[in-house]
Steps between C-alpha positions, in 0.01 A plus 500: 500500500696234312439420133341170602264674744407754232423218257278331758322828570444556129360148462256571787404830336426327169289239680308771688439705189387190311192483723398847379372364168228301674382788720517751214295266280229496768495880516486570125158336500354792696751789482686680222873420459647842581255539788630177655860612464429842650332361813762226537812711471378817673390309811825302496701822466311655791574202724867498400535872569353452848731204573819654362442876540828549686693337217324721248627812678831434326337498156697709248427609144710227339326223692163658425580516128633146481204361695257688276672367188475144631136557588424629151639191330330264745172687450519426127548132579211494747266691266563246224461214748162620624365549149632155406300352787179639352544271200710206619526263794724581795724200421548611139580858597742382769677278248523772237617771737774277630647465153717768658721210607582464129498865400723637779819300422458568128447873558793513743724342237389752238555791737851372571557464123595137524352175386313300763664175605396205284309318778311820583412563137386138454287505814342832402420371152335185632302700756370747239398211272307363797330835550398503135359146515310555823345830392434423132142576405429701813622263768401158632225612736280709271714809555441788259767624263503849660546338841798300375654805331460709815662214692800496266521879533503470876789255473700748294420782743586280798836423340564874467400546864745231617784656302410850621490380861836326460651832397322746727490292820869587536425874510354530851344320792321205333210493749433872453516449124240224533263723697532785246444247223175377655375856561579595141305202369202598712502861379536400133217248536277759666565746217426236237185393682372858520561548126377166361268359767254597771696400814313359798594339828435127547181410683482120521697310768650276230640806322660634817636154582670472161631854531637429847703211361624715213591789732677306774655197329544597137576870542622567854730198481540430129541835328658684792776248566588419139749793483652378827552150361624617159746748652 
């Protein structure tokens, strides 16, 4: 895969994952946040294991550890995202979570112990001012303050997930790492749901329809192939 092809794949992944906010918003009206994540990622992991079981036979401890680490950071981002959706619109949460486009280059510069380039610093400053203006007072669409704060938290966690993936996707087969990542997210969500919620399976056709989109498009394609594109 060339750099250009990887960039195009990553753009498609971002577009696919962007649709998840709408479907997740539908589901939080009838299901608890961790419950949604558990069903979504465990079913996706099961399907991926069936499809790529031969590839997983080569799974080693290092790949397992790196994939689990990526899954842990992404789980934090998704947990914050789902709780943000309980108190803010899907468009607001999407906007706030994707402040990662500002946070990642700034964090990368700090990690490298160098100043960010002037155009990058200027663009990041303008973008963060825009975030402040658009979310002042709880957001433009009647969003709650907790919802906005969770959304900002999800952006910070998503930035950490991008940086973690950039580092660990070099440590093994990227597709296998993506599958382990998804399985880890499902197991962590199930544990959280058992502790904090009363998990149930969806019953309404609309719930299963939204979950199907989340499982196939946003998870099977989006989350699983992000390490492949970033590598």
